[in-house]
VMD Tcl script that builds the backbone (N, CA, C; Angstrom):
set m [mol new atoms 246]
animate dup $m
set s [atomselect $m all]
$s set {name element resname resid chain x y z} {
  {N N MET 1 A 121.295 27.271 161.681}
  {CA C MET 1 A 119.901 27.566 161.447}
  {C C MET 1 A 119.804 28.548 160.280}
  {N N PHE 2 A 118.862 28.335 159.417}
  {CA C PHE 2 A 118.638 29.228 158.288}
  {C C PHE 2 A 118.179 30.585 158.793}
  {N N SER 3 A 118.587 31.664 158.115}
  {CA C SER 3 A 118.168 32.999 158.553}
  {C C SER 3 A 116.657 33.132 158.493}
  {N N SER 4 A 116.027 32.517 157.490}
  {CA C SER 4 A 114.566 32.601 157.402}
  {C C SER 4 A 113.920 31.930 158.614}
  {N N GLU 5 A 114.460 30.790 159.020}
  {CA C GLU 5 A 113.921 30.104 160.198}
  {C C GLU 5 A 114.147 30.948 161.453}
  {N N TYR 6 A 115.331 31.482 161.611}
  {CA C TYR 6 A 115.647 32.309 162.777}
  {C C TYR 6 A 114.705 33.506 162.860}
  {N N GLU 7 A 114.572 34.220 161.733}
  {CA C GLU 7 A 113.723 35.416 161.716}
  {C C GLU 7 A 112.265 35.068 162.003}
  {N N MET 8 A 111.792 33.966 161.421}
  {CA C MET 8 A 110.403 33.571 161.652}
  {C C MET 8 A 110.195 33.125 163.098}
  {N N ARG 9 A 111.161 32.457 163.690}
  {CA C ARG 9 A 111.042 32.068 165.106}
  {C C ARG 9 A 111.022 33.302 165.996}
  {N N GLN 10 A 111.860 34.273 165.685}
  {CA C GLN 10 A 111.870 35.513 166.458}
  {C C GLN 10 A 110.527 36.243 166.369}
  {N N ALA 11 A 109.919 36.203 165.188}
  {CA C ALA 11 A 108.632 36.872 164.975}
  {C C ALA 11 A 107.454 36.030 165.460}
  {N N GLY 12 A 107.723 34.769 165.818}
  {CA C GLY 12 A 106.655 33.884 166.282}
  {C C GLY 12 A 105.810 33.305 165.161}
  {N N THR 13 A 106.335 33.314 163.930}
  {CA C THR 13 A 105.557 32.825 162.788}
  {C C THR 13 A 106.008 31.456 162.286}
  {N N TRP 14 A 107.103 30.915 162.822}
  {CA C TRP 14 A 107.592 29.594 162.409}
  {C C TRP 14 A 106.611 28.545 162.900}
  {N N ASP 15 A 106.052 27.751 161.981}
  {CA C ASP 15 A 105.069 26.733 162.367}
  {C C ASP 15 A 105.254 25.512 161.472}
  {N N GLU 16 A 106.012 24.541 161.960}
  {CA C GLU 16 A 106.302 23.356 161.156}
  {C C GLU 16 A 105.044 22.571 160.804}
  {N N SER 17 A 104.002 22.665 161.604}
  {CA C SER 17 A 102.766 21.936 161.300}
  {C C SER 17 A 102.074 22.503 160.061}
  {N N ARG 18 A 102.369 23.740 159.702}
  {CA C ARG 18 A 101.785 24.358 158.505}
  {C C ARG 18 A 102.684 24.215 157.287}
  {N N GLN 19 A 103.859 23.655 157.456}
  {CA C GLN 19 A 104.815 23.540 156.354}
  {C C GLN 19 A 104.578 22.270 155.550}
  {N N THR 20 A 104.703 22.414 154.243}
  {CA C THR 20 A 104.699 21.246 153.370}
  {C C THR 20 A 106.144 20.957 152.990}
  {N N ARG 21 A 106.406 19.723 152.638}
  {CA C ARG 21 A 107.746 19.316 152.227}
  {C C ARG 21 A 107.665 18.673 150.854}
  {N N THR 22 A 108.502 19.137 149.969}
  {CA C THR 22 A 108.509 18.629 148.610}
  {C C THR 22 A 109.928 18.219 148.242}
  {N N ASP 23 A 110.085 16.977 147.796}
  {CA C ASP 23 A 111.391 16.509 147.340}
  {C C ASP 23 A 111.550 16.822 145.861}
  {N N THR 24 A 112.725 17.313 145.495}
  {CA C THR 24 A 113.045 17.627 144.112}
  {C C THR 24 A 114.545 17.367 143.931}
  {N N ILE 25 A 115.062 17.630 142.753}
  {CA C ILE 25 A 116.485 17.438 142.479}
  {C C ILE 25 A 117.175 18.796 142.513}
  {N N CYS 26 A 118.269 18.879 143.231}
  {CA C CYS 26 A 119.047 20.115 143.310}
  {C C CYS 26 A 119.581 20.464 141.917}
  {N N PRO 27 A 119.445 21.719 141.482}
  {CA C PRO 27 A 119.837 22.090 140.125}
  {C C PRO 27 A 121.285 22.560 139.963}
  {N N TYR 28 A 122.084 22.546 141.017}
  {CA C TYR 28 A 123.361 23.241 140.962}
  {C C TYR 28 A 124.534 22.474 140.385}
  {N N CYS 29 A 124.489 21.173 140.321}
  {CA C CYS 29 A 125.607 20.446 139.720}
  {C C CYS 29 A 125.088 19.121 139.157}
  {N N GLY 30 A 125.957 18.295 138.675}
  {CA C GLY 30 A 125.552 17.043 138.062}
  {C C GLY 30 A 125.421 15.870 139.014}
  {N N VAL 31 A 125.636 16.081 140.306}
  {CA C VAL 31 A 125.547 14.980 141.256}
  {C C VAL 31 A 124.116 14.454 141.351}
  {N N GLY 32 A 123.144 15.350 141.331}
  {CA C GLY 32 A 121.739 14.936 141.360}
  {C C GLY 32 A 121.191 14.643 142.744}
  {N N CYS 33 A 121.607 15.418 143.734}
  {CA C CYS 33 A 121.123 15.219 145.102}
  {C C CYS 33 A 119.628 15.509 145.197}
  {N N THR 34 A 118.951 14.711 145.988}
  {CA C THR 34 A 117.555 14.994 146.298}
  {C C THR 34 A 117.549 16.085 147.351}
  {N N ILE 35 A 116.794 17.136 147.110}
  {CA C ILE 35 A 116.702 18.243 148.045}
  {C C ILE 35 A 115.251 18.337 148.509}
  {N N ARG 36 A 115.042 18.542 149.791}
  {CA C ARG 36 A 113.690 18.643 150.357}
  {C C ARG 36 A 113.426 20.104 150.702}
  {N N LEU 37 A 112.443 20.693 150.017}
  {CA C LEU 37 A 112.074 22.083 150.252}
  {C C LEU 37 A 110.940 22.141 151.268}
  {N N HIS 38 A 111.115 22.973 152.278}
  {CA C HIS 38 A 110.105 23.189 153.310}
  {C C HIS 38 A 109.414 24.510 152.971}
  {N N VAL 39 A 108.099 24.477 152.805}
  {CA C VAL 39 A 107.348 25.640 152.343}
  {C C VAL 39 A 106.288 26.009 153.371}
  {N N GLN 40 A 106.251 27.289 153.713}
  {CA C GLN 40 A 105.217 27.812 154.603}
  {C C GLN 40 A 104.697 29.104 153.997}
  {N N ASP 41 A 103.389 29.253 153.928}
  {CA C ASP 41 A 102.763 30.452 153.358}
  {C C ASP 41 A 103.264 30.736 151.944}
  {N N ASN 42 A 103.379 29.685 151.131}
  {CA C ASN 42 A 103.811 29.787 149.733}
  {C C ASN 42 A 105.224 30.325 149.562}
  {N N ARG 43 A 106.065 30.177 150.580}
  {CA C ARG 43 A 107.463 30.599 150.494}
  {C C ARG 43 A 108.357 29.465 150.967}
  {N N ILE 44 A 109.449 29.246 150.259}
  {CA C ILE 44 A 110.437 28.274 150.711}
  {C C ILE 44 A 111.104 28.872 151.947}
  {N N VAL 45 A 111.094 28.135 153.043}
  {CA C VAL 45 A 111.681 28.645 154.279}
  {C C VAL 45 A 112.932 27.873 154.700}
  {N N LYS 46 A 113.149 26.708 154.083}
  {CA C LYS 46 A 114.314 25.907 154.448}
  {C C LYS 46 A 114.496 24.817 153.399}
  {N N ALA 47 A 115.733 24.373 153.221}
  {CA C ALA 47 A 116.030 23.241 152.346}
  {C C ALA 47 A 116.875 22.249 153.132}
  {N N THR 48 A 116.514 20.989 153.053}
  {CA C THR 48 A 117.271 19.935 153.719}
  {C C THR 48 A 117.463 18.793 152.734}
  {N N LEU 49 A 118.175 17.792 153.166}
  {CA C LEU 49 A 118.402 16.614 152.354}
  {C C LEU 49 A 117.931 15.409 153.155}
  {N N PRO 50 A 117.137 14.536 152.559}
  {CA C PRO 50 A 116.715 13.339 153.287}
  {C C PRO 50 A 117.932 12.561 153.793}
  {N N LEU 51 A 117.861 12.072 155.017}
  {CA C LEU 51 A 118.994 11.356 155.608}
  {C C LEU 51 A 119.328 10.071 154.869}
  {N N ASP 52 A 118.351 9.510 154.153}
  {CA C ASP 52 A 118.602 8.255 153.448}
  {C C ASP 52 A 119.199 8.472 152.055}
  {N N GLN 53 A 119.582 9.687 151.708}
  {CA C GLN 53 A 120.200 10.021 150.425}
  {C C GLN 53 A 121.593 9.392 150.401}
  {N N ASP 54 A 121.823 8.448 149.508}
  {CA C ASP 54 A 123.072 7.688 149.476}
  {C C ASP 54 A 124.319 8.526 149.205}
  {N N ILE 55 A 124.192 9.562 148.397}
  {CA C ILE 55 A 125.374 10.307 147.966}
  {C C ILE 55 A 125.953 11.150 149.097}
  {N N THR 56 A 125.117 11.907 149.794}
  {CA C THR 56 A 125.634 12.839 150.801}
  {C C THR 56 A 125.155 12.544 152.216}
  {N N ARG 57 A 124.309 11.570 152.386}
  {CA C ARG 57 A 123.838 11.131 153.708}
  {C C ARG 57 A 123.323 12.281 154.571}
  {N N GLY 58 A 122.489 13.130 153.991}
  {CA C GLY 58 A 121.839 14.192 154.753}
  {C C GLY 58 A 122.548 15.526 154.778}
  {N N ASN 59 A 123.694 15.648 154.114}
  {CA C ASN 59 A 124.444 16.900 154.116}
  {C C ASN 59 A 124.378 17.556 152.746}
  {N N LEU 60 A 123.929 18.787 152.706}
  {CA C LEU 60 A 123.886 19.548 151.459}
  {C C LEU 60 A 125.124 20.420 151.330}
  {N N CYS 61 A 125.565 20.636 150.096}
  {CA C CYS 61 A 126.639 21.605 149.873}
  {C C CYS 61 A 126.056 23.006 150.085}
  {N N ILE 62 A 126.891 24.000 150.101}
  {CA C ILE 62 A 126.445 25.368 150.378}
  {C C ILE 62 A 125.461 25.875 149.332}
  {N N LYS 63 A 125.661 25.510 148.063}
  {CA C LYS 63 A 124.740 25.956 147.014}
  {C C LYS 63 A 123.374 25.315 147.189}
  {N N GLY 64 A 123.345 24.037 147.446}
  {CA C GLY 64 A 122.076 23.356 147.635}
  {C C GLY 64 A 121.347 23.796 148.881}
  {N N ARG 65 A 122.116 24.094 149.923}
  {CA C ARG 65 A 121.498 24.461 151.190}
  {C C ARG 65 A 120.917 25.868 151.176}
  {N N PHE 66 A 121.610 26.808 150.524}
  {CA C PHE 66 A 121.169 28.199 150.573}
  {C C PHE 66 A 120.801 28.800 149.219}
  {N N GLY 67 A 121.020 28.085 148.121}
  {CA C GLY 67 A 120.787 28.639 146.789}
  {C C GLY 67 A 119.329 28.879 146.449}
  {N N TRP 68 A 118.422 28.275 147.163}
  {CA C TRP 68 A 116.994 28.437 146.877}
  {C C TRP 68 A 116.481 29.836 147.163}
  {N N GLU 69 A 117.220 30.638 147.898}
  {CA C GLU 69 A 116.733 31.962 148.282}
  {C C GLU 69 A 116.476 32.868 147.073}
  {N N TYR 70 A 117.138 32.581 145.929}
  {CA C TYR 70 A 116.892 33.398 144.732}
  {C C TYR 70 A 115.448 33.260 144.247}
  {N N ALA 71 A 114.767 32.209 144.628}
  {CA C ALA 71 A 113.384 31.988 144.174}
  {C C ALA 71 A 112.444 33.086 144.639}
  {N N HIS 72 A 112.839 33.830 145.656}
  {CA C HIS 72 A 111.991 34.897 146.187}
  {C C HIS 72 A 112.538 36.277 145.847}
  {N N SER 73 A 113.356 36.344 144.812}
  {CA C SER 73 A 113.927 37.610 144.397}
  {C C SER 73 A 112.808 38.567 144.007}
  {N N PRO 74 A 112.852 39.798 144.506}
  {CA C PRO 74 A 111.799 40.761 144.174}
  {C C PRO 74 A 111.734 41.089 142.689}
  {N N THR 75 A 112.858 40.960 141.984}
  {CA C THR 75 A 112.856 41.266 140.557}
  {C C THR 75 A 112.708 40.021 139.701}
  {N N GLY 76 A 112.882 38.864 140.334}
  {CA C GLY 76 A 112.815 37.630 139.577}
  {C C GLY 76 A 114.071 37.372 138.773}
  {N N ASP 77 A 115.096 38.199 138.968}
  {CA C ASP 77 A 116.334 38.104 138.210}
  {C C ASP 77 A 117.272 37.116 138.915}
  {N N THR 78 A 117.352 35.899 138.414}
  {CA C THR 78 A 118.215 34.896 139.046}
  {C C THR 78 A 119.682 35.181 138.801}
  {N N GLU 79 A 120.023 35.911 137.759}
  {CA C GLU 79 A 121.421 36.206 137.454}
  {C C GLU 79 A 122.037 37.094 138.541}
  {N N ALA 80 A 121.252 37.977 139.133}
  {CA C ALA 80 A 121.772 38.890 140.139}
  {C C ALA 80 A 122.166 38.145 141.403}
  {N N HIS 81 A 121.682 36.916 141.576}
  {CA C HIS 81 A 121.936 36.184 142.800}
  {C C HIS 81 A 122.868 35.003 142.591}
  {N N ALA 82 A 123.377 34.835 141.398}
  {CA C ALA 82 A 124.249 33.696 141.101}
  {C C ALA 82 A 125.643 33.916 141.621}
}
mol reanalyze $m
mol bondsrecalc $m
mol representation Tube
mol addrep $m
């Protein structure tokens, strides 16, 4: 479970009915996996991969699965989180 999901469930704020899902391409390597971003309250709260993705069949690598957290960096400095 993602730490953001765990923390939000503990706080009682996790609400999948309020989440939007947007498919995009993972930026971390040349494979080109489709990554599905789950957004709640204008924040990415989880990233998954559609199960019908031919390359990885629903499994994201560690960078694709957790690399999106830099998007919420308080300084906006992506280099500090690479």
